[in-house]
A tleap script that builds the chain and sets N, CA, C and O, in Angstrom:
source leaprc.protein.ff14SB
mol = sequence {
  NMET SER VAL ARG ASN GLN GLU ALA GLN SER
  ALA VAL ASP VAL SER GLU LYS ILE PHE SER
  ASN ALA PRO ASN MET PHE MET LEU CYS LEU
  THR VAL ILE GLY LEU ILE LYS ILE TYR THR
  ARG PHE GLU LYS ILE THR THR LEU ALA ASP
  ASN PHE LEU SER PHE VAL SER ILE GLY PHE
  LEU VAL ALA THR ILE ILE SER TYR ILE ALA
  LEU ARG SER PRO ILE SER ALA LEU ARG ALA
  ARG LEU ALA GLN ILE ALA ASP LEU LEU PHE
  LEU VAL SER LEU THR PHE THR GLY VAL VAL
  VAL MET PHE ILE THR PHE SER LEU ALA CGLY
}
set mol.1.N position { -106.136 20.238 -7.952 }
set mol.1.CA position { -104.993 21.390 -8.275 }
set mol.1.C position { -105.438 22.675 -8.251 }
set mol.1.O position { -106.363 22.959 -9.011 }
set mol.2.N position { -104.887 23.684 -7.398 }
set mol.2.CA position { -105.231 24.843 -7.222 }
set mol.2.C position { -105.291 25.641 -8.475 }
set mol.2.O position { -104.745 25.166 -9.471 }
set mol.3.N position { -105.879 26.785 -8.550 }
set mol.3.CA position { -106.028 27.896 -9.727 }
set mol.3.C position { -104.542 28.287 -9.892 }
set mol.3.O position { -104.011 28.316 -11.002 }
set mol.4.N position { -103.785 28.637 -8.559 }
set mol.4.CA position { -102.412 29.121 -8.737 }
set mol.4.C position { -101.472 28.131 -9.321 }
set mol.4.O position { -100.667 28.524 -10.165 }
set mol.5.N position { -101.494 26.880 -8.955 }
set mol.5.CA position { -100.717 25.840 -9.710 }
set mol.5.C position { -101.007 25.678 -11.007 }
set mol.5.O position { -100.056 25.427 -11.747 }
set mol.6.N position { -102.476 25.787 -11.642 }
set mol.6.CA position { -102.728 25.511 -12.917 }
set mol.6.C position { -101.987 26.679 -13.615 }
set mol.6.O position { -101.327 26.404 -14.617 }
set mol.7.N position { -102.035 27.863 -13.208 }
set mol.7.CA position { -101.647 29.167 -13.896 }
set mol.7.C position { -99.946 28.886 -13.872 }
set mol.7.O position { -99.350 29.134 -14.920 }
set mol.8.N position { -99.328 28.485 -12.954 }
set mol.8.CA position { -97.910 28.183 -12.926 }
set mol.8.C position { -97.603 27.098 -14.053 }
set mol.8.O position { -96.709 27.278 -14.881 }
set mol.9.N position { -98.383 25.992 -14.027 }
set mol.9.CA position { -98.169 25.079 -15.060 }
set mol.9.C position { -98.264 25.432 -16.375 }
set mol.9.O position { -97.440 25.031 -17.197 }
set mol.10.N position { -99.345 26.265 -16.712 }
set mol.10.CA position { -99.683 26.936 -17.942 }
set mol.10.C position { -98.632 27.840 -18.412 }
set mol.10.O position { -98.319 27.896 -19.602 }
set mol.11.N position { -98.031 28.613 -17.415 }
set mol.11.CA position { -96.800 29.429 -17.953 }
set mol.11.C position { -95.862 28.698 -18.198 }
set mol.11.O position { -95.225 29.103 -19.171 }
set mol.12.N position { -95.358 27.511 -17.616 }
set mol.12.CA position { -94.375 26.585 -17.946 }
set mol.12.C position { -94.487 26.018 -19.379 }
set mol.12.O position { -93.630 25.967 -20.261 }
set mol.13.N position { -95.827 25.588 -19.376 }
set mol.13.CA position { -96.157 24.820 -20.928 }
set mol.13.C position { -95.897 25.913 -21.934 }
set mol.13.O position { -95.218 25.624 -22.919 }
set mol.14.N position { -96.361 27.128 -21.794 }
set mol.14.CA position { -96.184 28.140 -22.859 }
set mol.14.C position { -94.790 28.444 -23.084 }
set mol.14.O position { -94.369 28.542 -24.237 }
set mol.15.N position { -94.015 28.605 -22.055 }
set mol.15.CA position { -92.547 28.873 -22.105 }
set mol.15.C position { -91.868 27.569 -22.846 }
set mol.15.O position { -90.934 27.777 -23.621 }
set mol.16.N position { -92.258 26.433 -22.649 }
set mol.16.CA position { -91.577 25.226 -23.271 }
set mol.16.C position { -91.873 25.131 -24.708 }
set mol.16.O position { -91.031 24.732 -25.512 }
set mol.17.N position { -93.121 25.513 -25.056 }
set mol.17.CA position { -93.521 25.513 -26.475 }
set mol.17.C position { -92.695 26.753 -27.341 }
set mol.17.O position { -92.232 26.503 -28.454 }
set mol.18.N position { -92.589 27.810 -26.855 }
set mol.18.CA position { -91.932 28.973 -27.291 }
set mol.18.C position { -90.513 28.597 -27.421 }
set mol.18.O position { -89.920 28.826 -28.476 }
set mol.19.N position { -89.947 28.055 -26.454 }
set mol.19.CA position { -88.264 27.717 -26.299 }
set mol.19.C position { -88.110 26.646 -27.359 }
set mol.19.O position { -86.984 26.438 -27.810 }
set mol.20.N position { -89.076 25.999 -27.762 }
set mol.20.CA position { -88.761 24.822 -28.665 }
set mol.20.C position { -88.961 25.116 -30.053 }
set mol.20.O position { -88.281 24.586 -30.931 }
set mol.21.N position { -90.084 26.137 -30.329 }
set mol.21.CA position { -90.292 26.598 -31.620 }
set mol.21.C position { -89.678 27.896 -31.991 }
set mol.21.O position { -89.396 28.059 -33.178 }
set mol.22.N position { -89.446 28.794 -31.184 }
set mol.22.CA position { -88.942 29.989 -31.677 }
set mol.22.C position { -87.444 29.815 -32.176 }
set mol.22.O position { -87.124 30.602 -33.067 }
set mol.23.N position { -86.574 29.013 -31.798 }
set mol.23.CA position { -85.409 28.922 -32.496 }
set mol.23.C position { -85.384 28.468 -33.936 }
set mol.23.O position { -84.595 28.893 -34.779 }
set mol.24.N position { -86.406 27.483 -34.154 }
set mol.24.CA position { -86.623 26.917 -35.452 }
set mol.24.C position { -87.202 28.108 -36.391 }
set mol.24.O position { -86.908 28.140 -37.586 }
set mol.25.N position { -87.986 29.022 -35.831 }
set mol.25.CA position { -88.152 30.348 -36.637 }
set mol.25.C position { -87.334 31.326 -36.801 }
set mol.25.O position { -87.469 32.155 -37.700 }
set mol.26.N position { -86.368 31.335 -35.923 }
set mol.26.CA position { -85.147 32.197 -36.099 }
set mol.26.C position { -84.289 31.531 -37.186 }
set mol.26.O position { -84.029 32.213 -38.177 }
set mol.27.N position { -83.944 30.610 -37.131 }
set mol.27.CA position { -83.238 29.697 -38.285 }
set mol.27.C position { -83.874 29.759 -39.413 }
set mol.27.O position { -83.113 29.883 -40.373 }
set mol.28.N position { -85.331 29.708 -39.748 }
set mol.28.CA position { -85.827 29.793 -40.949 }
set mol.28.C position { -85.710 31.235 -41.495 }
set mol.28.O position { -85.507 31.419 -42.695 }
set mol.29.N position { -85.824 32.152 -40.712 }
set mol.29.CA position { -85.830 33.573 -41.008 }
set mol.29.C position { -84.200 33.775 -41.624 }
set mol.29.O position { -84.022 34.430 -42.651 }
set mol.30.N position { -83.307 33.281 -41.045 }
set mol.30.CA position { -81.898 33.381 -41.356 }
set mol.30.C position { -81.679 32.691 -42.676 }
set mol.30.O position { -80.908 33.217 -43.479 }
set mol.31.N position { -82.258 31.614 -42.960 }
set mol.31.CA position { -82.257 30.898 -44.384 }
set mol.31.C position { -82.846 31.592 -45.462 }
set mol.31.O position { -82.383 31.690 -46.598 }
set mol.32.N position { -84.091 32.153 -44.952 }
set mol.32.CA position { -84.736 32.997 -46.182 }
set mol.32.C position { -84.123 34.261 -46.329 }
set mol.32.O position { -84.264 34.764 -47.443 }
set mol.33.N position { -83.454 34.929 -45.465 }
set mol.33.CA position { -82.582 36.191 -45.690 }
set mol.33.C position { -81.393 35.653 -46.611 }
set mol.33.O position { -80.988 36.389 -47.511 }
set mol.34.N position { -80.911 34.591 -46.448 }
set mol.34.CA position { -79.704 34.139 -47.173 }
set mol.34.C position { -80.329 33.874 -48.736 }
set mol.34.O position { -79.779 34.312 -49.747 }
set mol.35.N position { -81.387 33.197 -48.741 }
set mol.35.CA position { -81.978 32.865 -50.115 }
set mol.35.C position { -82.497 34.144 -50.889 }
set mol.35.O position { -82.526 34.152 -52.119 }
set mol.36.N position { -82.933 35.301 -50.076 }
set mol.36.CA position { -83.249 36.470 -50.820 }
set mol.36.C position { -82.207 37.167 -51.309 }
set mol.36.O position { -82.299 37.744 -52.393 }
set mol.37.N position { -80.940 37.199 -50.465 }
set mol.37.CA position { -79.709 37.803 -50.838 }
set mol.37.C position { -79.318 37.086 -52.169 }
set mol.37.O position { -79.248 37.830 -53.147 }
set mol.38.N position { -79.055 35.776 -52.364 }
set mol.38.CA position { -78.712 35.054 -53.394 }
set mol.38.C position { -79.582 35.587 -54.736 }
set mol.38.O position { -79.040 36.101 -55.715 }
set mol.39.N position { -81.064 35.365 -54.595 }
set mol.39.CA position { -81.852 35.739 -55.620 }
set mol.39.C position { -81.713 37.270 -56.059 }
set mol.39.O position { -81.760 37.574 -57.251 }
set mol.40.N position { -81.545 38.194 -55.083 }
set mol.40.CA position { -81.574 39.457 -55.473 }
set mol.40.C position { -79.973 39.792 -56.248 }
set mol.40.O position { -79.766 40.554 -57.193 }
set mol.41.N position { -79.241 39.172 -55.693 }
set mol.41.CA position { -77.633 39.286 -56.292 }
set mol.41.C position { -77.737 38.784 -57.893 }
set mol.41.O position { -77.293 39.442 -58.833 }
set mol.42.N position { -78.270 37.759 -57.986 }
set mol.42.CA position { -78.699 36.996 -59.478 }
set mol.42.C position { -79.468 38.066 -60.426 }
set mol.42.O position { -79.094 38.442 -61.537 }
set mol.43.N position { -80.552 38.440 -59.771 }
set mol.43.CA position { -81.278 39.383 -60.605 }
set mol.43.C position { -81.174 40.884 -60.646 }
set mol.43.O position { -81.867 41.634 -61.333 }
set mol.44.N position { -80.089 41.258 -59.711 }
set mol.44.CA position { -79.779 42.636 -59.927 }
set mol.44.C position { -80.937 43.598 -59.371 }
set mol.44.O position { -81.193 44.700 -59.857 }
set mol.45.N position { -81.543 43.066 -58.374 }
set mol.45.CA position { -82.623 44.012 -57.842 }
set mol.45.C position { -82.324 44.217 -56.269 }
set mol.45.O position { -81.410 43.676 -55.647 }
set mol.46.N position { -83.178 45.012 -55.813 }
set mol.46.CA position { -83.115 45.222 -54.298 }
set mol.46.C position { -84.492 44.948 -53.834 }
set mol.46.O position { -85.465 45.039 -54.582 }
set mol.47.N position { -84.570 44.547 -52.344 }
set mol.47.CA position { -85.800 44.349 -51.732 }
set mol.47.C position { -85.699 44.629 -50.362 }
set mol.47.O position { -84.623 44.565 -49.768 }
set mol.48.N position { -86.830 44.955 -49.791 }
set mol.48.CA position { -86.730 45.451 -48.269 }
set mol.48.C position { -87.167 44.052 -47.440 }
set mol.48.O position { -87.261 44.089 -46.213 }
set mol.49.N position { -87.399 42.956 -48.110 }
set mol.49.CA position { -87.987 41.892 -47.419 }
set mol.49.C position { -86.884 41.350 -46.406 }
set mol.49.O position { -87.179 41.274 -45.213 }
set mol.50.N position { -85.775 41.019 -46.798 }
set mol.50.CA position { -84.688 40.754 -46.071 }
set mol.50.C position { -84.434 41.740 -44.942 }
set mol.50.O position { -84.102 41.272 -43.853 }
set mol.51.N position { -84.546 42.941 -45.073 }
set mol.51.CA position { -84.282 43.883 -44.003 }
set mol.51.C position { -85.264 43.668 -42.863 }
set mol.51.O position { -84.897 43.562 -41.693 }
set mol.52.N position { -86.641 43.605 -43.295 }
set mol.52.CA position { -87.709 43.310 -42.377 }
set mol.52.C position { -87.661 41.966 -41.639 }
set mol.52.O position { -87.978 41.826 -40.458 }
set mol.53.N position { -87.204 40.924 -42.513 }
set mol.53.CA position { -86.903 39.638 -41.826 }
set mol.53.C position { -85.879 39.596 -40.843 }
set mol.53.O position { -85.960 38.813 -39.897 }
set mol.54.N position { -84.956 40.346 -40.983 }
set mol.54.CA position { -83.738 40.445 -39.966 }
set mol.54.C position { -84.460 40.965 -38.553 }
set mol.54.O position { -84.221 40.423 -37.473 }
set mol.55.N position { -85.205 41.881 -38.681 }
set mol.55.CA position { -85.876 42.426 -37.445 }
set mol.55.C position { -86.783 41.143 -36.769 }
set mol.55.O position { -86.760 40.806 -35.585 }
set mol.56.N position { -87.495 40.600 -37.736 }
set mol.56.CA position { -88.555 39.463 -37.026 }
set mol.56.C position { -87.626 38.510 -36.633 }
set mol.56.O position { -87.978 37.990 -35.574 }
set mol.57.N position { -86.549 38.061 -37.077 }
set mol.57.CA position { -85.727 37.250 -36.604 }
set mol.57.C position { -85.067 37.501 -35.103 }
set mol.57.O position { -84.821 36.618 -34.281 }
set mol.58.N position { -84.862 38.806 -34.962 }
set mol.58.CA position { -84.375 39.296 -33.672 }
set mol.58.C position { -85.573 39.150 -32.530 }
set mol.58.O position { -85.323 39.123 -31.325 }
set mol.59.N position { -86.694 39.076 -32.996 }
set mol.59.CA position { -87.972 39.072 -32.133 }
set mol.59.C position { -88.298 37.488 -31.874 }
set mol.59.O position { -88.889 37.113 -30.862 }
set mol.60.N position { -87.885 36.676 -32.814 }
set mol.60.CA position { -87.964 35.177 -32.350 }
set mol.60.C position { -86.612 34.926 -31.543 }
set mol.60.O position { -86.609 34.024 -30.705 }
set mol.61.N position { -85.667 35.552 -31.721 }
set mol.61.CA position { -84.444 35.486 -30.788 }
set mol.61.C position { -84.622 35.830 -29.374 }
set mol.61.O position { -84.400 35.099 -28.408 }
set mol.62.N position { -85.141 37.289 -29.380 }
set mol.62.CA position { -85.656 37.506 -27.913 }
set mol.62.C position { -86.580 36.846 -27.093 }
set mol.62.O position { -86.511 36.775 -25.866 }
set mol.63.N position { -87.528 36.323 -27.876 }
set mol.63.CA position { -88.810 35.528 -27.380 }
set mol.63.C position { -87.988 34.272 -26.909 }
set mol.63.O position { -88.144 33.957 -25.729 }
set mol.64.N position { -87.263 33.628 -27.557 }
set mol.64.CA position { -86.434 32.247 -26.923 }
set mol.64.C position { -85.701 32.809 -25.827 }
set mol.64.O position { -85.884 32.182 -24.784 }
set mol.65.N position { -84.912 33.814 -25.730 }
set mol.65.CA position { -84.123 34.101 -24.423 }
set mol.65.C position { -85.088 34.490 -23.080 }
set mol.65.O position { -84.674 34.448 -21.921 }
set mol.66.N position { -86.437 34.870 -23.475 }
set mol.66.CA position { -87.441 35.343 -22.460 }
set mol.66.C position { -87.823 34.132 -21.815 }
set mol.66.O position { -87.823 33.950 -20.597 }
set mol.67.N position { -88.199 33.186 -22.833 }
set mol.67.CA position { -88.946 31.826 -22.494 }
set mol.67.C position { -87.964 30.979 -21.756 }
set mol.67.O position { -88.342 30.135 -20.944 }
set mol.68.N position { -86.565 31.220 -22.058 }
set mol.68.CA position { -85.735 30.306 -21.280 }
set mol.68.C position { -85.536 30.851 -19.855 }
set mol.68.O position { -85.415 30.076 -18.906 }
set mol.69.N position { -85.499 32.295 -19.695 }
set mol.69.CA position { -85.570 32.839 -18.455 }
set mol.69.C position { -86.769 32.443 -17.645 }
set mol.69.O position { -86.651 32.051 -16.484 }
set mol.70.N position { -87.765 32.532 -18.175 }
set mol.70.CA position { -88.958 31.971 -17.709 }
set mol.70.C position { -89.066 30.518 -17.224 }
set mol.70.O position { -89.684 30.268 -16.189 }
set mol.71.N position { -88.529 29.638 -17.887 }
set mol.71.CA position { -88.319 28.430 -17.492 }
set mol.71.C position { -87.476 28.156 -16.379 }
set mol.71.O position { -87.799 27.344 -15.512 }
set mol.72.N position { -86.395 28.805 -16.365 }
set mol.72.CA position { -85.323 28.739 -15.225 }
set mol.72.C position { -85.768 29.610 -14.090 }
set mol.72.O position { -84.963 29.591 -13.159 }
set mol.73.N position { -86.866 30.405 -13.890 }
set mol.73.CA position { -87.185 31.494 -13.062 }
set mol.73.C position { -87.739 30.407 -11.757 }
set mol.73.O position { -88.418 29.414 -12.017 }
set mol.74.N position { -87.358 30.750 -10.443 }
set mol.74.CA position { -87.947 30.080 -9.357 }
set mol.74.C position { -89.048 30.882 -8.883 }
set mol.74.O position { -89.621 30.479 -7.871 }
set mol.75.N position { -89.394 31.802 -9.358 }
set mol.75.CA position { -90.474 32.768 -8.749 }
set mol.75.C position { -91.549 32.567 -9.803 }
set mol.75.O position { -91.429 32.897 -10.983 }
set mol.76.N position { -92.841 31.866 -9.136 }
set mol.76.CA position { -93.996 31.626 -10.257 }
set mol.76.C position { -94.645 32.772 -10.955 }
set mol.76.O position { -95.097 32.702 -12.098 }
set mol.77.N position { -94.665 33.990 -10.083 }
set mol.77.CA position { -95.103 35.019 -10.753 }
set mol.77.C position { -94.377 35.592 -11.768 }
set mol.77.O position { -94.895 35.869 -12.850 }
set mol.78.N position { -93.019 35.829 -11.467 }
set mol.78.CA position { -92.035 36.245 -12.750 }
set mol.78.C position { -92.330 35.306 -13.808 }
set mol.78.O position { -92.640 35.784 -14.899 }
set mol.79.N position { -92.279 33.862 -13.653 }
set mol.79.CA position { -92.306 32.961 -14.866 }
set mol.79.C position { -93.686 32.975 -15.291 }
set mol.79.O position { -93.852 32.276 -16.291 }
set mol.80.N position { -94.782 33.565 -14.843 }
set mol.80.CA position { -95.965 33.711 -15.804 }
set mol.80.C position { -96.042 35.128 -16.226 }
set mol.80.O position { -96.965 35.472 -16.964 }
set mol.81.N position { -95.177 35.958 -15.835 }
set mol.81.CA position { -95.001 37.288 -16.535 }
set mol.81.C position { -94.151 37.259 -17.747 }
set mol.81.O position { -94.443 37.833 -18.796 }
set mol.82.N position { -93.045 36.532 -17.536 }
set mol.82.CA position { -92.252 36.370 -18.644 }
set mol.82.C position { -92.702 35.565 -19.778 }
set mol.82.O position { -92.481 35.848 -20.956 }
set mol.83.N position { -93.444 34.386 -19.292 }
set mol.83.CA position { -94.191 33.477 -20.318 }
set mol.83.C position { -95.181 34.480 -21.089 }
set mol.83.O position { -95.285 34.368 -22.310 }
set mol.84.N position { -95.833 35.358 -20.465 }
set mol.84.CA position { -96.788 36.249 -21.336 }
set mol.84.C position { -95.966 37.276 -22.378 }
set mol.84.O position { -96.332 37.529 -23.526 }
set mol.85.N position { -94.917 37.744 -21.796 }
set mol.85.CA position { -94.158 38.562 -22.672 }
set mol.85.C position { -93.418 37.735 -24.028 }
set mol.85.O position { -93.179 38.196 -25.144 }
set mol.86.N position { -93.192 36.546 -23.568 }
set mol.86.CA position { -92.462 35.790 -24.715 }
set mol.86.C position { -93.505 35.208 -25.642 }
set mol.86.O position { -93.187 34.916 -26.795 }
set mol.87.N position { -94.680 35.033 -25.213 }
set mol.87.CA position { -95.911 34.514 -25.988 }
set mol.87.C position { -96.250 35.780 -26.781 }
set mol.87.O position { -96.305 35.596 -27.997 }
set mol.88.N position { -96.466 36.899 -26.397 }
set mol.88.CA position { -96.928 38.025 -27.083 }
set mol.88.C position { -95.791 38.462 -28.198 }
set mol.88.O position { -96.081 38.878 -29.319 }
set mol.89.N position { -94.504 38.304 -27.719 }
set mol.89.CA position { -93.508 38.687 -28.773 }
set mol.89.C position { -93.351 37.558 -29.958 }
set mol.89.O position { -92.868 37.823 -31.059 }
set mol.90.N position { -93.766 36.434 -29.621 }
set mol.90.CA position { -93.594 35.306 -30.530 }
set mol.90.C position { -94.515 35.347 -31.756 }
set mol.90.O position { -94.274 35.078 -32.933 }
set mol.91.N position { -95.882 35.848 -31.019 }
set mol.91.CA position { -97.057 35.953 -31.791 }
set mol.91.C position { -96.854 37.116 -32.811 }
set mol.91.O position { -97.265 37.017 -33.967 }
set mol.92.N position { -96.228 38.187 -32.358 }
set mol.92.CA position { -96.047 39.483 -33.036 }
set mol.92.C position { -94.834 39.121 -34.234 }
set mol.92.O position { -94.858 39.571 -35.379 }
set mol.93.N position { -93.970 38.368 -33.779 }
set mol.93.CA position { -93.006 37.816 -34.671 }
set mol.93.C position { -93.610 37.037 -35.909 }
set mol.93.O position { -93.294 37.214 -37.085 }
set mol.94.N position { -94.462 36.215 -35.458 }
set mol.94.CA position { -95.205 35.231 -36.375 }
set mol.94.C position { -96.143 35.979 -37.364 }
set mol.94.O position { -96.335 35.698 -38.547 }
set mol.95.N position { -96.665 36.947 -36.665 }
set mol.95.CA position { -97.526 37.835 -37.689 }
set mol.95.C position { -96.490 38.555 -38.565 }
set mol.95.O position { -96.620 38.290 -39.760 }
set mol.96.N position { -95.720 39.208 -38.332 }
set mol.96.CA position { -94.864 39.876 -39.162 }
set mol.96.C position { -94.239 39.101 -40.099 }
set mol.96.O position { -94.077 39.634 -41.197 }
set mol.97.N position { -93.774 37.778 -39.924 }
set mol.97.CA position { -93.417 36.854 -40.787 }
set mol.97.C position { -94.455 36.696 -41.860 }
set mol.97.O position { -94.072 36.870 -43.016 }
set mol.98.N position { -95.556 36.429 -41.673 }
set mol.98.CA position { -96.778 36.301 -42.619 }
set mol.98.C position { -96.790 37.466 -43.333 }
set mol.98.O position { -97.092 37.383 -44.523 }
set mol.99.N position { -96.453 38.830 -42.738 }
set mol.99.CA position { -96.608 39.942 -43.897 }
set mol.99.C position { -95.531 39.942 -44.694 }
set mol.99.O position { -95.604 40.391 -45.838 }
set mol.100.N position { -94.311 39.399 -44.149 }
set mol.100.CA position { -93.069 39.430 -45.131 }
set mol.100.C position { -93.339 38.486 -46.213 }
set mol.100.O position { -93.061 38.735 -47.386 }
set mol.101.N position { -93.920 37.326 -45.788 }
set mol.101.CA position { -94.133 36.349 -46.793 }
set mol.101.C position { -95.085 36.820 -47.922 }
set mol.101.O position { -94.946 36.528 -49.110 }
set mol.102.N position { -96.091 37.604 -47.385 }
set mol.102.CA position { -96.875 38.279 -48.454 }
set mol.102.C position { -96.169 39.109 -49.525 }
set mol.102.O position { -96.334 39.053 -50.743 }
set mol.103.N position { -95.226 40.007 -48.713 }
set mol.103.CA position { -94.464 40.944 -49.385 }
set mol.103.C position { -93.626 40.246 -50.501 }
set mol.103.O position { -93.577 40.682 -51.651 }
set mol.104.N position { -92.988 39.158 -50.083 }
set mol.104.CA position { -91.878 38.381 -50.927 }
set mol.104.C position { -92.919 37.773 -52.126 }
set mol.104.O position { -92.553 37.755 -53.301 }
set mol.105.N position { -94.096 37.335 -51.756 }
set mol.105.CA position { -94.955 36.578 -52.851 }
set mol.105.C position { -95.137 37.698 -53.824 }
set mol.105.O position { -94.845 37.434 -54.990 }
set mol.106.N position { -95.555 38.871 -53.560 }
set mol.106.CA position { -96.204 39.784 -54.489 }
set mol.106.C position { -95.062 40.709 -55.231 }
set mol.106.O position { -95.154 41.130 -56.384 }
set mol.107.N position { -94.045 40.920 -54.391 }
set mol.107.CA position { -92.929 41.920 -54.996 }
set mol.107.C position { -92.079 41.075 -55.768 }
set mol.107.O position { -91.749 41.584 -56.839 }
set mol.108.N position { -91.560 39.770 -55.513 }
set mol.108.CA position { -90.473 38.904 -56.250 }
set mol.108.C position { -91.133 37.952 -57.188 }
set mol.108.O position { -90.478 37.188 -57.896 }
set mol.109.N position { -92.502 38.005 -57.190 }
set mol.109.CA position { -93.170 37.147 -58.297 }
set mol.109.C position { -92.825 37.790 -59.694 }
set mol.109.O position { -92.976 38.970 -60.011 }
set mol.110.N position { -92.371 36.844 -60.396 }
set mol.110.CA position { -91.949 37.130 -61.861 }
set mol.110.C position { -92.929 36.884 -62.874 }
set mol.110.O position { -92.659 37.089 -64.057 }
savepdb mol mol.pdb
quit
């Protein structure tokens, strides 16, 4: 298998993994936003965690869309570039999810 074929297959593999995991992370963000809204309504407090999490969820949604476009692209160079962008966006969103989790843990701890 040539190097070019390996790179193309690697881009497809990355895109498939992002396309299968990013929607789950998107739905997890939406669930947590709903739970935070319920908690803050009962406790009569406000928090920025749900606002930050809404931006993170958009990152996961865009990563899903880009990975889908990469999977459907017939041009291997474009597919590899889109896979890189989706991978980077997924990792950035995942990192910010961890930051929001730390924020929630320390700010809403009672």
